[in-house]
C-alpha positions, -999 to +999 in steps of 0.1 A: +700-142-091+671-119-097+642-119-073+609-134-086+580-110-083+554-120-057+521-132-071+493-105-072+466-109-046+430-103-056+419-069-043+399-072-011+362-064-014+352-030+000+316-040+004+303-046+039+302-082+049+265-079+058+257-066+023+274-095+007+256-119+030+223-102+024+226-104-014+229-142-011+198-147+011+178-121-010+188-134-044+156-154-049+132-126-039+148-092-042+145-075-076+181-070-087+212-068-064+204-054-030+222-021-024+237-010+009+207+013+015+184-017+009+203-037+035+202-008+060+164-006+054+157-043+057+177-046+089+158-017+105+125-033+095+138-066+111+136-084+078+174-090+079+195-098+110+225-077+120+248-101+100+227-099+069+208-131+073+171-135+066+147-133+095+123-161+088+095-145+109+093-115+084+100-134+052+063-138+045+057-101+050+086-092+027+073-114-001+038-099+002+051-063+000+074-071-029+046-087-048+024-057-041+052-034-054+052-053-087+014-049-090+017-012-084+048-006-105+030-002-140+008+026-125+038+042-107+060+040-138+033+057-158+032+085-133+070+089-133+070+089-171+049+120-171+079+138-156+057+158-132+075+147-100+045+127-086+035+126-049+027+092-035+007+092-002+010+060+019-018+061+044-019+043+078+018+035+072+026+017+105+062+007+101+061+019+065+071-014+049+054-005+016+065+031+014+101+024+022+104-005-003+086+015-030+111+043-025+142+020-025+131+000-056+113+026-077+111+062-066+147+065-054+164+051-086+140+071-108+153+104-094+117+117-095+088+117-072+083+118-034+066+096-008+046+110+021+036+086+049+006+094+071+000+077+104-018+088+135+009+074+159+035+101+164+061+077+177+060+056+145+062+088+124+094+099+143+109+064+139+102+064+102+116+099+097+148+088+114+151+056+092+145+077+061+175+099+071+196+069+078+189+054+044+194+087+026+159+088+013+157+125+008+124+126-009+105+107+017+087+124+046+061+116+072+031+133+087+015+126+121-023+127+118-055+109+110-062+099+074-096+117+076-081+150+086-048+152+068-043+175+038-009+174+021+009+205+009-007+219-022-035+195-017-019+170-041-014+133-041-010+115-074-011+080-060-027+069-028-020+036-011-035+021+020-022-014+031-046-031+055-063+001+067-088-014+092-125-011+088-136+024+078-100+036+076-101+023+041-131+046+034-111+075+049-084+066+024-109+068-005-120+102+008-084+113+011-078+102-025-108+121-038-099+152-017-064+152-033-077+143-068-054+112-069-048+096-103-042+062-089-057+045-057-045+012-044-063-003-014-060-035+006-090-034+029-090-051+064-116-060+090-147-045+074-173-044+102-195-013+095-218-029+069-222-061+089-234-041+119-258-021+098-272-053+083-279-067+117-304-039+123-317-037+087-354-042+078-365-075+064-358-078+027-361-105-001-323-112+002-318-110+040-311-148+042-277-139+028-268-125+062-292-141+087-263-160+104-236-140+121-208-158+102-225-151+069-232-115+080-195-108+086-185-124+053-212-109+032-208-075+049-171-075+040-178-085+004-206-059+001-183-032+015-157-038-011-183-039-039-196-006-027-161+009-026-154-002-061-187+012-074-181+045-055-147+049-072-162+040-106-189+065-101-163+091-094-145+085-127-120+057-119-115+025-138-114-002-111-097-036-111-101-060-081-077-089-077-058-109-052-024-094-042-011-126-026-021-162-020-046-172+007-018-192+024-002-159+033-032-139+045-070-140+042-070-102+037-056-103+003-080-083-019-065-054-039-087-026-052-067-008-079-083+023-094-070+046-121-087+080-129-101+081-164-129+108-162-146+131-139-176+109-133-194+078-146-233+081-146-238+044-154-217+034-124-236+059-103-269+042-113-255+008-105-244+020-071-278+035-063-295+002-073-272-019-052-276+004-021-314+002-025-314-036-027-290-039+002-312-017+024-283+000+043-263+032+037-226+030+049-209+063+057-187+062+026-217+072+005-213+108+018-187+113-010-216+109-035-238+136-020 
């Protein structure tokens, strides 16, 4: 009697169990299937657990960064389409959530471009460099230094991002972008205090009731700061769009200033800037870029 052939067993998956688990928990938020490099990255950023589960404490942070990536993607895709190997400078990187995810989702798959993270804390820079090596992100590097003092090789940065750069660090990011002749600037300001402090010492004016109370002074100062930043960028030749990058339920610091270079200068915006500064009665330090 002939022996019956044994039934074929399905081939065992060669994917890591943590990658399989991660794909399930990331299915609703991650753009496309998560690669092994994505899982390595998100575990190192403590978004995923060792087994590939979702760390609920960082879920909100991940959703914010992914939404920001989608807002930046049209500008970044346009730079990549030029075929000039664009340089993206991520300033005040911290743990580099934005830079790493931009590389994993956009720059890495494109096979073009590079990302340079800048942070004043040397220990964070070393940690980020090690993570980039672990993930195989060959076109990602980091520089230890202050935003105000750093100049990238060849003095070039095509896109500049600064996520929650505190107070005047956002102004340093604008100076950095102008110094490197960036084509795209994306800023999410945080903790704007300079203008509020200047308004407290300002001379009486017809509109000083807008900031007479300390609470109003902080809120108005923050708003006026971002208005000034937008006008400065417009005067320097950028087309500026201001929008929310996430809902208020996630963070109150959710204002995105997205600027794209269109010309060398804009005289009309310069006149509007000068008029606003005159009515405000104070001159924040960022206006040095207009001298």
